[in-house]
N, C-alpha and C positions, 0 to 999 in steps of 0.2 A: 504494499499499500504506499510505501515511503520511497521518496527518491533521496536518501538522504546525502549522499555524496556523488560529485562528478567523479568521472574515472581518473586514474593516476596518470593516464595518457595525457590527459589535458594540465593535470599539476605540473608535470614533466614541461609540456609545451610553454607554460606560463613562465617558469624557471627559465627556460631557454630563452624567452622572450626578454626577460629582464636582464640576463647575462650578456645578449646580443646588444641591448640599449647601452649598457656599462661599457661594453668594449668601444662601441662606436662614439660614445661621449668621450670616452678617455682619449680616442684618437683625434677627436676634434679639438678638444681642449685638455693641455696636459695639466690643468688645476684640477682636473674633475676627481681624481683619485688622492688629491691632498687630503690630508688628516682633517682640517678643519672643514673642507667640503663635505666630506662624509658624516661628520658629525650635524654639519648643517641639514643634511637630507634626514637623518633620523628626527631631527627637531621638527622638519617639515611634515614627517610622516606621521607623528605623534598626533598631532591635532586631527587629522583626517581619520586615523586609526580608532580614535575615541567615538566619532560619528559614525564610523563604518560598523561598529558592534550593535549598536542598536538597529541601524539600517539593515544589517544582515537579518537579524531576528524577524523583522517586518517582511523582507523579500522572501524569506523562508516559508512564510506563512500566506505568501501569494498577495501581500501588500506592499505599502511604500509609504514612507514618512519624508514628505518634502519640506517640512518645518525645522529639521534637526539644525541646520545651520543658523537660521533665524532665532531658533531657541537658544543656542549657544551665545550669539550676540547678546540677545535679551538678559541672559542669566549673568551675563560680565556687566551689563549696563545696569542690572538692578543692584548688583554689589556696590558698583560707583554711586549710584543713586542714594543708596543707604548709607554710604560712607560720607558723602557731601552734604545731604540734606538732613540727616538725623544723628551724624558724628558717631555712627557704629565703627568703631576702629579695631573691633576683635575679628582677626582674620578666620578663625574658627567659626565664629557665627556668621559671618558674611558667607563663608563657604557653604556652610548647612543650609542657611538660607536658599543660596542658588541652587543646591541639589534638590531641596524641597520643591523650590517653583519650577524646576525643569521637569522632576517627577510629575507634578501636579499637571502640567502642559501635555505631557505623554499621557497621562490617565485619562485627561478631557479627549484626546484624540482617539483614545482606545473606547472610550465611552461612547461618542459621537457614532463609531462604527458599529459597535456591538450592541448597545442599549437603545440608541436613536436611529439607528439603521439606515445611516447614511449610505447611498449605494456602492461606493468606493473609497478607500482611503485617500486616494489621490484629490477628492473633492474636499475633504474636512482638512487634510494637513496644507493643502495648498492655501486656504483660507486662513488656516492657523498661521501660515508663514507670514502673510501680510499683516494679521493682528500683531504678531510678535514684533514684527518691524515697525510698525506705527508704535507700540509700546516702549520699544528700545530707544525711539527718538523722544518719546513724550517724558519719560522718566529722567533723561539726562537734560532735557530741554535741547536737544540736537547739540549738545557740546561733548567734547572728549574729555574724559577725566582720567587723572594719573595719580600717582603718589600713594598707590596700594600699600596695605600692610604687607611686609617680608613674607609671611606665611602663606598670603595669598599667590605672591608671586613664586614661591617655593617649586611648585610643580612644573612650571614652564621656564624657569630660571636657573635652577640648581644643576651642577654638573659634578661629576666624580672623576678625580683623576686631573691628568694635564694634556693627554694625547688629543691633538686637535682642538684644544682649548676646553677639554674634558667631555666625558660621555654624558648625554642628557639624562636626568632622573626621569624626565616624562617619558622616554623610551623605554626605560627599564620598567615603569608601572605598565606600559603598555604589554611589553611582553609576558609579565606574570597575568595581566589581565586575561589576554589571548589565551594562555595555559589554562586558567581556570574556566574560561567561558568554553574551551575545547572539551574540557571534563564535563562540564554541566550539560551542554548540548549531546554528548556521546554517553553520558553514565548515568544521567538522573531520569527519572519519570517524566519530569516536566520538559526537560530537553528534548526526550522523544516524542512526548505530547506536541511540540511546537513543528517538528517533522511532519508528524501524521496530520496535523490541522493543514499544513501546506501542501501535502500530497492529495488529500482527500478530506474536504472540510465536513461533508455530510456523512461520510463513514466514519470520520473521527467522532462526531457527535452521537451516531447510532451505537458506536462500541463504548459508549460511556464517558468520553472526555467532554469536559465542559469548555468548549472552543471559545466562547465569550471570554471566560476568563484567561483563557491562554492567549488569545490577542490583546486583551487589555495589560496583561503582564508585558509582552512583547513591546508595546508601545509606550508604557511607562517606563521601561528600563531604556528605551531608547531616547526618553526625555532626561533621564538621569545622566546617560554617557553624553548628550549635547551640553548638559550643565557642568561636566567635568570638563569637556572641550573648552567652555568657555572661561572656567578658571585657567586653564592652562593657556589660552590665548592671552591673558593678563600678564602672565608671567613672561610671555616670550616679547611682548609689545610694551608692555608698562603702561598700557592704556586702555580703556573701552571705548568704542565708538558706534553707536546706533547706525549710521549710515552703513557700515559693514554687514549690515543684515541682508542686504541685496546682493553680497558677494554669491558665486556659485558653489558654495561648501556643501550643500546637499548633493549636485551634481558630481562631485569628487568622491562622496562617500558611496553614490549608487554606483559610479564607475569602478571604483576600486572591489565592491563586491560582485558585479558583473563579471569584471576580468577575473577575478579568484574563482569562479566557477558557480556563482549563485545564478537564479533564473527568476524572471517576472512570473512564470508560471508556477512558482512555490516548490517547497520541498527539497530544494537543494541549497548547498553551500556549507561551506567549512571556514573556520576560524585560520587555518594556515592559508587557505586560499585567499581569504581576505587580506590577510597581512601582504602575501605577495601583492595583491592588487593595490594596497596602500603604498608599498614601496615603489611599484612601477608609477604611480601617480607622481609621486614625490621627486623620483629620477627625471621622470618627463619634465616636470615644473622647473626643477633645477637645472637641467639639461637648457630648457629654453631660455632661463635667465643668463646662463654662462654663454650662450651663442648670441645673446641680444636679440632674439626673435620677439617680433611684435605680438602684443597681447591678443590682438584680432586673430593672427595666425595660431597662436596658442589654443584659443577657443575652437577653432576648426580642426585640429589635430586631434584633442580631446575628444571632441564629438565624434570624429571618425573612428576613433578607438573605441567608444561605447558601442557605436553601431556595429563594429566588426566583431566585439564580444558578444554582442546580442545574436548576430548572424551565426556565430559560431555555435550558440547554444541552441538556435533553431535547429542546426544542421544534425547536433548530437541528439536532439529529440526526435528528430527523423529516422536517424539510424537506428536508434535503440527501439523504436516503434517497428521498424523494418523488420530488426532481428527478432522482436517479439512473435511478430507474424510468422516469420519463417519457423522459429522454434514450435509455435502451436500447430503450423502444419505438419510436423514431422509425425 
């Protein structure tokens, strides 16, 4: 009933694509493999990787969360507004409020889908994206805010060691998080239920799985991951800016998941594949910057990469269906 994982051949193909990209960029610019640039890629990867965790869970259930980027920006702006307007300087309290706010946004997305029966999460999360964009500008009065407590900036700013300027703590957190999520999805009843719901929602419901609760959990966790991404972004840039809610953060997260083997039809996707997808997106954007490629061209290339990944998923699904028909005919 489930389609839990994409084939190992696809994983190897994704790894090969990443290696080829790195070789090409190294030949194009000798600074690509410099220690400082490698650490920069890891830092770029971490933000998208936080968003991609929640996005993957939504995609596995045959859904989508287009509000993750705006949610991250809103949570960052909420912390800035609380610091500026209410004098809250406790970093722990600010981060806790941000995580609760992000999770609440995700819970609302899940509730709109499962309890109020909006036709598709595309509708509710796209609407929520615009709501959060406006709220991020509203709470900050459309101003950038800086001078956050050190504890808030720790996740996105702290490094370990001196190699390349230090290994980013945020990326270490991502590695630990992805291992935990890999175990969760593969070894727990709830994790398996997420795959079951994405493979066949009605069959899952008839088998006793509370699909509404499963979907609500996925969107709530997506909101929490967006909040963590927002906290991470403050450490990286030192500011919050509501205007960033229009940036294509959600597109990068979707691209990472699809490149890593997830499917819009649901039931597929792994944490390992998603990490590979995040690394590919980060390497692409890093390479674009090093080669001074215009941002419009960057968007074109990224769009083509997403289309190619979806096309490959469709081809794989057709080949799997053909093999099943041949096997049934024997």
